[in-house]
N, C-alpha and C positions, 0 to 999 in steps of 0.2 A: 167333251163331257157336258151333260145338261145340268144346269143349275136352276133352281126355281125358288122364288120367295113367296110362298103361298099367295099366289096370284100367277097368271100364266102369260107366257110369251107366245106359245104356239096355240093354246086353246084357252084363252082367258075365261070364257063363260063356264067352263067345267070345273074350275078350281076355286078353292076358298080364298077370298081376298085376305091377304096378310102373310103370304108365304113366297119365298124366293126359290126357284129351282134352276139348277145349272146343268147343262148338257155337255159332256166331253166331246171334243172333235172326233169324227169317225176315225181318222188316223191319229192315234194317240201320240202326244208329244213326250210321253214318259220315256226316259232313256233306256228303260229296261224292256220296252215293248218288243214283241217278236214280229217277224215278217208276216205279212198278210197271207191268208190261204191262197195257194196257187202261185206264190212268188217263187223266184229261183232259190235253189238250195244254197245255204251258206258255203263259202269257200272252204276247201279242205284245211283243217287246222294243223295237221302234222302231229308229231309225237308230243306228248305232254312233258313238262319238266320233271314229273315224277318218274317217267320212263327212263330218262337219261341221267338224272341227278344234276343237270346243269340247266340254267335258264335257256329256253328256246325262243328265238325270235320268230314269232308267228306272222306270216306274211299278210294275215288279215287283221292283225292288231297294229294300228298305225298311230304314231305320235303326230299331232298337228303342230307344225313348227311356228305358226303365227296365227293370230285371231282370224277366223274365217267364218263365212255364213253358210248355213244349211238351207237348201231350197227344196220345194216340194217335188221338183223334177230335175233332170240332169241338164239344167241351163240356168244362167245367171239372170234372173228376172227380178222385178220389183218386189214380188211376193217372197217372203222368207219364212222358213220354219223356225229358225233359231240360230244360235251362234256357238261355235266351239272355241274355247279360249286356248291360247298358245300353250303347248306342252301337255294338253290333255290327250287322252287316248280314246280312239273310237274303234269299234269292230265293224269291218266292211263285210257285208253279207254277199255282195257280188259287185263286179265292175261293169259299167255300161258306157257306151258312147254318148256324147252330148255336145253342147255348144258352150262357148265362153270359157273353155278350159283347155290348156295345151295338151294335157294327157287325157286320162279317162276319169269318169265320175265314179264314186263309190256310193252304193246304197247302204246306208247305215241303219242301225237300230233306232227305232222311233219314227220310221216312215219318212226319212229325208235323204237328200243327196248332197255329197260333199265333193268338191274338186280335189283330186289327189295330188295336184302339182307340188304342194308344199307339205308333204307328209313323209314319214319314213317308218319302216317296220320296227317294232319294239317288243321286248318280252313282257312288258307291263300289261296289266289288265285295266279296263276302264274303272273309274271311281265315280260313284254316284255323287253329284254335286248338290248343294255346296258341301265342301269338306267342313266338318264340325270342329270347333275349337274346344279343347279340354281346359276350361277355366271356371273356377267356382265363384261366380258372381254372387252377391248377396241374394238370399231368398226373400220372398215377400214377407214371411214371418219375422225376418230380421230388420225390416225396413225402419221402424222407428228407432231402434237402438243404433242402427247405422247412421240415420240422420242426426242423432244426438251426439254420437261419439266419433263418427267417421270410420268405425271399425266393424268388422263382421267375422264370423267364424269361417275363415277361408280354408278349404281343404287343399292339400297339395295338388298340383296339376295332374300328377300321375293317378290320383284318386278321384278327380273331378269328373262328373258326367258331362259328356260333350252334348250340349243342348242346342247351341246356335253356332253360326259360322264365324262370328266376330265377338269382340268385347264391345259393349255398347255403353255410352255415357253422354252426359250433357253438363253444361255450365249451370250451376244452381246453388243458391244459398252460400254455404261455406266454401263450395267448390268453384273457385274463380281462377282456375289455372290458365296457363298460356302455352302456345305452341313454341317449341324450339326447333330450329331447322335440322338438327341432328342430335343424336345422343352425345356426340363429342362436344357440341356447343353447350348442352345442358351440364355435362360433367365439368367443363372448364368455366362455368359461370358466365358464359357469354350472354348477351342480351337476347331476350325472346324474339321470335319472329314478328314481323309486322302484322301477320295474320293473327287475329284474336279469336277465341272461342265465342261463337254467337249464342245469345241467350235462348233463341227459339229453335235451335238446331240440335238434332239427335245425331251423335257421331258414332262411327264404327272404327274399331282398332284391330290391327292384325295380331297383336300379341303383347307380351310383357317382357321387358328386359330389366335386369338388375344393374344398377350403376352405383358409383361411389356415393352418390347423393340420394339414393333411394330408387324405387321402382318407377319405370316410365312405361306408358302405353305407346305403342309404335303405330305409325301410319304407313301405308304402302309407298308413300313418296319420301320416306325417310324421316319425316318430322316426328317429334315425340311430345307427349304431354305428361307431366308428373302425375302418377296414379293418385296421389293424395290431393290433386288439384282438379279432379273431375268427378262428378257424381255418377257412380256406376248404377245402371238399371238393375233392380232385382228381377231376375229372369223367372217368369211364372213356371211352376212345375206341374200345373194342372194338366190332366189328360182325360179324354173321354173313354168310352168302353168299346173294345173290339168285340163285336157280337159273334164273330166267327171263332175267335180264340177263346172267348169267355161268354158263352151264351147264357141267357136268362132262362129260368124255368118257364114252362108253358103257362100262359095266363098272367105273366108279369111284364112290367114295363120299367124302364129306367127313370130315375129322377135325381135331381141334385138340389142342394141348398144354395140359393143364389144371394140371399140377403147378406149384406156386408157384416151385419151384426149377428149373423147366424139365423137359425130357424127354430120352430117349435113343433114338437110332436105331442099331440094330446091323447088322452085316454079314450075319447069318443069323438065322432065327427060333428062336433058342435063348438062354436067360438068361445063358449064359457065353460067348456069341459076342463077338467084338471090337466095341468101341464105334466106330461109324463117324462119328457126329456128335452133338453136344449141341444140343438144340433149345430155342428160346426160349419163355418163357411166352406162351401164346395164339398160337403159330405155327400157321398153317393148313397142313394136309396133304391130299394127294390119295391115297387108298388104293384098293387093289383091293377090289371088292365082296365077294369070296370070301376067307375067312381063309386064312392060309398054313400052318395046322396043324390037325389034326383036332379039337382042343379049342376052337378059335375064339379063341385068346388072342393070336395074332400076325397082323399085317397087313402086306402088302408095300406099300412106297412106290416105285412105278416111278421109276427114275432118281433116287432119293432121295439117293444118295451120288455123283452125277455122271452124265454121259451114259453110258447103258448099264450103270450100276452101281446095282442096287436096294438099298434099305434096308428094315429091318423094325422095326416098333414094336409095343409091347405095351400092353394095357389096364393092366397092372400097373406100367408105367414112365412114368406121367404123361401118357398119351394117351387122349382120348375119340374114339370112332368112331360114325358114324351107322348106324342100321338102319331099315328100312321098318316101317310100322305098318299093320295091317289097317283097312279102311274100316269105320267104325261102322255098325251096322245102322240102316236107316231113312233114310240120307242120300240126297239127290239125286246123280246122277252127277257134277255139277260143283260141288256145295256146298262152301263153304269151311269148313275145320275145322283145329284145332290139336292136335298131339300133343306131349305133354311126357313124355319118357323120363327118369324120376327115377333110373334106374340109371346112365345115361350123362350125365345133366344136359344133355340136348339138347332143343330145341324145334324142331318142324317145322310150317310152315304148308302145308296141302294144298288143292288144288282137286280134289275127288274123290279119285282115287288118285295124282294127280300132285303131287310135292313142289315148291313154288315158293320157299320160303325156309327156311333152316336155320341155327340158331345155338346157342350154349351159354347156359345159364341157371343160376341158383342157386335150388334148392328148399329145403325145410325142413331145418334142421340137427337134430342129435340132441335129442330132447325136444320138437321143434316140427315134426313131420312134415307134409308136404303131403297133403291129402286125395286119395285115389286113387279114380278113377271116371270116368264120362262126365257132363259137366255142360253146361248152357246158360249162356253169358255173359249176365248179366241187367242189367248197366249198364256204361256207358263214361263215364269222367270225364276232363276235361282235366287237372285236378289235384285232389288230395284229401288232407286231413290224415289221418294214421294214428296212432292212440293206443292204447296198451296198455290192457288191462282194469284196472278200479279195484283189483281184488284181486291184481294181479300182484306178484310178489316185488320187493323194492327193486332188486335187481341185474338185473331183467328188465323194467324199465319203459322206455317210450320214447314220444316224441311227435315224429313226423316230419312236417314241414310240406310242403305242396305237392308231394306225390308225383306225378310226371308220368305221363300215359297209363295210367290205371288201369282195369282191366276185371275186375270181380268175377264169380266163378263159384260162389261159396259165401259165406255171411256171414262177413266178416272175412278172406276169402281171395281174392286177386286176382292176375292177371298185371299187372305194372307196371314202369315204369322205376325203376332204383335208381341214385342219384347218390352214395351214401355208401360204396360198396365196388366193387372191380373183380375179385371172386373168381368170375366166371362160369366154369362148368364144375365148381364145387365147391359143396357144400351150405353155405348161409350165412344163410338167412332164418328168420323166425318161422313159416313155413308157406306164405307167398306164393311165387309164381314170379317171382323177380327177373330183370329183363332190363336190358341196357345201354340207355342213353337212345336211341342210334341204332336199336337193334332195336325197342324199345317204340314209338318214333315210327313206324317203318315199319308 
């Protein structure tokens, strides 16, 4: 995938400085990718479970019995395409000879090759990773009540939207909990673990268990933390606009309110015009594609103040508005690429010249600017820990666990989901392009 930050990597002189663009690898790392044209046909799948009424073990659906690497060809080389976690399922499109494997290599979806030595047929189908966890974390709108009382309107897990793969939290203010080596230790009032929650670390948890002493959050290593002893991150619910599923009328562009205190819609395109409406934070707006003033500061919102009554918003009064980006040099007509406009804090996914998804993001804050240029995304990770440099100043250190949907375009710089803030539309990162979980997942 190509990514660009209004500034170019391949053709700097032709692009407007202030924008990031990202280019997808030619061979997609997406697990749902299909075989390239001209590749061998997938193996015969046999009868479906619906035909027989019983699960059918498909000889091309294989369970991987332990963690193993995926390579760009049928050989164990230093270059790797990715990793398959133990007990996940892959679909083998065909088998080939190679080296470094006792048996045969399997060509799998996503353009990679896996040694089939430690696999076995299974009736299960692959699952897109990461698996999402149904847990109703506090919402951003509940933040201050949660900080004040430690409580929030938590929906039962069966009704909760699965937004992220883990439950995320940190040690902060009233939440000074401790690790216990096991649920059993916690229930029996045994001493906490020697390992303490660190103040600058964002933790991830696998789930919740109810005990005689109250609910605990569980770690994969068996340790637990009392749920009332750790601050849970309010997971942002913001999402952009899918222009394929929900297109805008011709001559219109998307906009959002990014001001934390909201925005203003006026009755005329003038700074002293009457205020017609106060706009909510992250409110979506449909704007004219052409500005309402020669300077390009005001934008008409058709029927914004009621049927037949237009409103007007300004970049200077809490509103972000979208603008098109030129196609990077050298791309195929329908190649997928991403434009990040750091001035407007907007990200757009294109297929060729056609925008298919647009949203607001958070790029680097003052002192931590996002690299500008045109780049190739060189890895995609389900989740990844992000840690500050060892020489970082004390007040600038961080350790963020299990950052979801991470796509690096430069060493230490990535597009990724952000569960720890909801400031999209405003600069807030250490240089990465922060996206809401819903947008990053898409």
